[in-house]
C-alpha positions in Angstrom: 0.0 0.0 0.0 1.3 3.5 -0.9 2.3 5.2 2.3 -0.2 7.7 3.6 -2.6 7.2 0.7 -6.2 6.1 1.2 -6.9 5.5 -2.5 -5.2 4.8 -5.8 -6.4 6.2 -9.1 -5.5 4.8 -12.5 -5.8 7.1 -15.5 -6.9 5.1 -18.6 -6.6 6.3 -22.2 -10.1 5.2 -23.3 -9.6 6.0 -26.9 -6.3 4.2 -27.5 -6.1 1.0 -29.5 -8.0 -0.8 -32.2 -10.9 -1.8 -29.9 -11.4 1.5 -28.2 -13.4 2.7 -26.5 -15.7 -0.3 -26.1 -13.1 -2.9 -24.9 -11.2 -0.4 -22.8 -14.3 0.9 -21.0 -15.5 -2.7 -20.5 -12.2 -3.7 -18.8 -12.5 -0.7 -16.4 -16.2 -1.5 -15.7 -15.2 -5.0 -14.7 -12.3 -3.8 -12.6 -14.6 -1.3 -10.8 -16.7 -4.3 -9.5 -13.7 -6.1 -8.0 -12.9 -5.7 -4.3 -9.3 -4.7 -3.8 -7.3 -5.3 -0.7 -5.6 -2.3 0.8 -6.2 1.2 -0.6 -9.3 1.7 -2.6 -8.8 1.8 -6.3 -10.6 4.3 -8.6 -10.4 4.8 -12.4 -10.2 7.9 -14.5 -11.4 7.3 -18.0 -10.0 9.9 -20.5 -11.5 10.4 -23.9 -14.7 11.4 -25.7 -17.2 11.8 -22.9 -20.3 10.8 -25.0 -18.6 7.7 -26.4 -17.4 6.6 -22.9 -20.9 7.3 -21.3 -22.6 5.3 -24.0 -20.2 2.4 -23.5 -20.7 2.4 -19.7 -24.5 2.6 -20.1 -24.5 -1.0 -21.4 -22.2 -2.4 -18.7 -22.5 -3.3 -15.0 -20.1 -1.1 -13.2 -19.5 0.8 -9.9 -20.1 4.4 -10.8 -18.5 5.6 -7.5 -15.2 4.2 -8.7 -15.2 5.5 -12.3 -14.8 9.1 -13.3 -14.8 10.5 -16.8 -12.6 13.3 -18.2 -13.4 14.7 -21.6 -10.6 14.7 -24.2 -12.0 15.5 -27.6 -9.4 14.1 -29.9 -7.3 10.9 -30.4 -4.0 10.2 -32.0 -4.4 7.6 -34.7 -2.0 4.6 -35.0 -0.8 5.8 -38.4 0.2 9.3 -37.4 3.7 10.6 -36.6 4.0 10.7 -32.9 6.0 13.9 -32.4 3.9 16.0 -34.8 0.6 14.6 -33.4 1.5 15.1 -29.8 2.6 18.7 -30.5 -0.5 19.5 -32.6 -3.1 18.0 -30.3 -2.6 18.7 -26.6 -6.2 17.8 -26.1 -5.7 14.2 -27.3 -6.7 11.5 -24.9 -3.3 10.1 -24.2 -1.8 13.6 -23.7 -4.5 14.6 -21.3 -4.2 11.3 -19.4 -0.5 12.0 -18.9 -1.3 15.5 -17.8 -3.8 14.3 -15.1 -1.1 11.9 -13.8 1.4 14.7 -13.7 -1.0 17.0 -11.8 -1.5 14.3 -9.2 -5.1 13.5 -10.2 -4.0 9.9 -10.9 -1.2 7.6 -9.9 -0.6 5.6 -13.1 -1.3 5.7 -16.8 -2.5 2.9 -19.0 -2.8 3.3 -22.8 -3.3 0.8 -25.7 -3.0 3.7 -28.2 -0.1 4.9 -30.4 3.0 3.6 -28.5 5.2 6.3 -29.8 2.8 9.0 -28.8 2.3 7.5 -25.4 6.1 7.2 -24.7 6.7 10.7 -26.0 3.9 12.3 -24.0 4.9 10.5 -20.8 8.6 11.3 -21.2 7.8 15.0 -21.7 5.4 15.3 -18.8 7.0 13.0 -16.2 10.4 13.3 -14.7 13.1 10.6 -14.6 13.7 9.0 -11.2 17.0 10.0 -9.6 19.9 8.1 -11.3 18.0 7.2 -14.5 19.6 8.5 -17.7 16.8 7.5 -20.0 13.4 5.7 -19.8 13.2 2.2 -21.2 10.2 0.3 -22.5 10.3 -3.3 -21.2 8.4 -6.3 -22.6 8.0 -9.8 -21.4 8.3 -13.0 -23.5 7.6 -16.7 -22.6 10.4 -19.2 -21.8 10.5 -22.8 -20.5 11.9 -21.7 -17.2 9.8 -20.6 -14.2 11.3 -17.9 -12.0 10.8 -16.3 -8.6 8.2 -16.9 -6.0 5.4 -16.2 -8.5 6.7 -19.1 -10.8 6.7 -16.6 -13.6 7.4 -18.1 -17.1 8.2 -14.7 -18.6 11.6 -13.1 -19.0 11.9 -9.3 -19.4 13.7 -7.5 -22.2 14.5 -3.8 -22.3 14.7 -1.4 -24.1 12.2 -2.4 -26.8 11.7 1.0 -28.4 11.6 4.0 -26.0 14.8 5.1 -27.8 16.9 3.8 -30.6 20.5 3.8 -29.2 21.9 3.5 -25.7 25.2 4.4 -24.1 27.0 1.9 -21.9 25.8 3.8 -18.8 22.2 3.6 -20.0 22.5 -0.2 -20.7 23.8 -0.5 -17.1 20.8 1.4 -15.8 18.5 -0.8 -17.9 19.9 -3.8 -16.1 19.3 -2.2 -12.7 15.7 -1.1 -13.6 14.9 -4.5 -15.0 16.2 -6.2 -11.9 14.0 -4.0 -9.7 11.0 -4.7 -11.8 11.6 -8.5 -11.7 11.9 -8.4 -7.9 8.5 -6.7 -7.7 6.5 -8.5 -10.4 8.0 -12.0 -10.4 9.1 -11.8 -6.7 12.5 -12.9 -8.0 15.0 -11.6 -5.4 18.1 -12.2 -7.5 17.2 -12.0 -11.2 19.8 -13.0 -13.7 20.7 -10.2 -16.1 22.2 -10.8 -19.5 23.5 -8.4 -22.2 22.4 -9.2 -25.8 25.3 -9.4 -28.1 26.7 -11.2 -31.2 28.8 -13.5 -29.0 29.3 -14.7 -25.5 32.8 -13.3 -25.6 33.1 -10.1 -23.6 35.3 -8.5 -26.2 32.8 -9.0 -29.0 30.1 -6.6 -30.1 29.9 -2.9 -30.6 32.1 -0.6 -28.4 29.0 0.3 -26.4 28.2 -3.4 -25.7 31.8 -4.2 -24.8 31.9 -1.4 -22.3 28.5 -2.2 -21.0 29.6 -5.8 -20.3 32.4 -4.4 -18.2 30.1 -2.1 -16.2 27.5 -4.8 -15.7 30.0 -7.4 -14.5 31.5 -5.0 -12.0 28.2 -3.7 -10.5 27.5 -5.4 -7.1 23.8 -4.7 -7.4 23.4 -6.9 -10.5 23.5 -10.7 -10.8 25.2 -10.6 -14.2 24.9 -13.8 -16.3 27.1 -12.4 -19.1 26.4 -12.0 -22.8 23.8 -14.0 -24.6 23.2 -14.4 -28.3 19.9 -13.9 -30.1 19.1 -17.7 -30.5 19.5 -18.1 -26.7 16.8 -15.6 -25.8 13.8 -18.0 -26.0 15.6 -20.5 -23.8 15.1 -18.3 -20.8 18.7 -18.4 -19.6 18.3 -14.9 -18.2 15.5 -13.2 -16.3 16.3 -9.8 -17.7 17.9 -9.1 -21.1 19.4 -5.7 -21.8 19.8 -4.2 -25.2 19.4 -1.0 -27.3 15.8 0.0 -28.2 16.2 -0.5 -31.9 17.5 -4.1 -31.3 14.9 -4.9 -28.7 12.0 -3.7 -30.8 13.2 -6.0 -33.6 13.7 -8.9 -31.3 10.3 -8.7 -29.6 8.4 -8.4 -32.9 10.4 -11.4 -34.2 9.4 -13.5 -31.2 5.7 -12.6 -31.7 6.0 -13.5 -35.4 7.7 -16.8 -34.7 4.9 -17.9 -32.5 2.2 -16.8 -35.0 4.1 -18.6 -37.8 4.2 -21.8 -35.8 0.4 -21.9 -35.5 0.0 -21.0 -39.2 2.3 -23.9 -40.1 0.4 -26.2 -37.8 -2.9 -25.3 -39.3 -1.5 -25.7 -42.8 0.0 -29.1 -42.0 -3.3 -30.3 -40.4 -5.1 -30.0 -43.7 -2.2 -31.6 -45.8 -1.8 -35.2 -44.7 -3.5 -37.6 -42.4 -0.2 -38.6 -40.8 0.6 -35.0 -40.0 -2.9 -34.5 -38.7 -2.4 -37.4 -36.3 0.9 -36.1 -35.2 -0.5 -32.7 -34.5 -3.3 -34.2 -32.5 -0.7 -35.8 -30.2 1.0 -32.4 -29.9 -2.1 -30.5 -29.3 -1.6 -30.1 -25.6 1.9 -28.7 -26.2 0.6 -26.3 -28.9 -2.1 -25.1 -26.6 0.4 -24.5 -23.8 2.6 -22.5 -26.3 -0.5 -20.5 -27.3 -1.2 -19.7 -23.7 2.3 -18.6 -23.0 2.5 -16.4 -26.2 -0.9 -14.8 -25.6 -0.1 -11.1 -25.0 -3.5 -10.6 -23.3 -2.3 -12.8 -20.4 0.3 -10.3 -19.2 -1.5 -7.1 -20.1 1.1 -4.5 -21.0 4.7 -3.3 -21.1 6.0 -1.0 -18.3 7.9 2.2 -19.2 10.6 2.1 -16.6 12.7 5.0 -15.3 10.0 7.6 -15.0 8.7 8.9 -11.7 5.2 7.7 -12.5 3.9 4.2 -13.3 3.2 3.8 -17.0 1.8 0.6 -18.7 1.5 0.4 -22.5 -0.8 -2.3 -23.8 -0.7 -3.9 -27.3 -2.9 -1.9 -29.7 -4.9 -5.0 -30.3 -5.7 -5.4 -26.6 -9.2 -6.4 -25.6 -10.9 -6.2 -22.2 -8.9 -9.2 -20.9 -5.5 -7.6 -21.7 -6.5 -4.2 -20.4 -7.9 -5.8 -17.3 -4.6 -7.5 -16.7 -2.8 -4.2 -17.4 -5.0 -2.6 -14.7 -3.9 -5.3 -12.2 -0.3 -4.7 -13.1 -0.6 -1.0 -12.7 -2.2 -1.3 -9.3 0.5 -3.7 -8.2 3.2 -1.4 -9.3 1.7 1.7 -7.6 1.3 -0.3 -4.4 4.8 -1.5 -4.6 6.1 2.0 -5.3 7.9 0.9 -8.4 9.5 4.3 -9.3 10.9 4.6 -5.8 12.2 1.0 -6.0 13.9 1.7 -9.3 15.4 4.9 -7.8 16.8 2.9 -4.9 18.2 0.3 -7.2 19.9 2.9 -9.3 21.4 4.5 -6.2 22.6 1.2 -4.8 20.6 1.6 -1.6 18.7 -1.5 -0.3 15.0 -1.2 0.0 12.3 -3.4 1.6 9.9 -5.0 -0.8 6.3 -3.7 -0.7 3.0 -4.8 -2.2 
């Protein structure tokens, strides 16, 4: 529970994503009916007031826990983030960030334009002490379970908050990812790896070589060493550190591989009886893979390093994904995630909360 606070408020960009506002509002409506232990949780829906009101009218919800804030415009997925954010300060994601900055809400959730959300949050929120740059983190499934929560997901960052990273920034990504893994996976000593072209510490770009040295020397990091791209799905590390451009390519490739596997399975099923029988025997494993690669199961990606909690959902998110993102945001606010990251970056020990 956040110290000295009787309630938590989550600001939600109701107009962001391909299924907005209906699915976003539906997720908030369901969340408003849940009883939360600890501080009471309220929700601030930001977007077109008429559209949000109409969506809520059809749903069971607790009106005392949901408040509406009118934002007349929305940034479309095909727009350029910088120009759209600058041209439309009344857009839903910009206004949602503003409400968090003003203290009207404690966290932001958006399934809208990722670039616009990152840019707006980065402009309106400050960095925690010690952070050099914010990093967008994403989870991916692995065969290994980790931490007290038996979490099958590893964390990779940065996956697109910025394109390049200095060695010092890569070190800070490792520290921020470790703090997040301790809170979400309850993994007290997460293994951190640096993505490179070789396991050899002297291989890779000059930035990666220097980052390897910094990570290996830092006492606050359980450094596994370098890993190569083909080792990522094996789950050798709990936190994988890389530049944003590389991370964005990697996470999209992992999504594509899982989708391709199911496409091939469907195709094979219709080709030959022997393949059909084989796939029937593998159906349990395929279903397990589908469950693990289902982005709706884990809700969203945290934007780490800012002094506010920010969760970005996949643009295709439905009510289940947004509902899980709400749970994640509430957990991170209660655990005081920004403060935990600041303590990790400063090297100061901090008791786990939440």
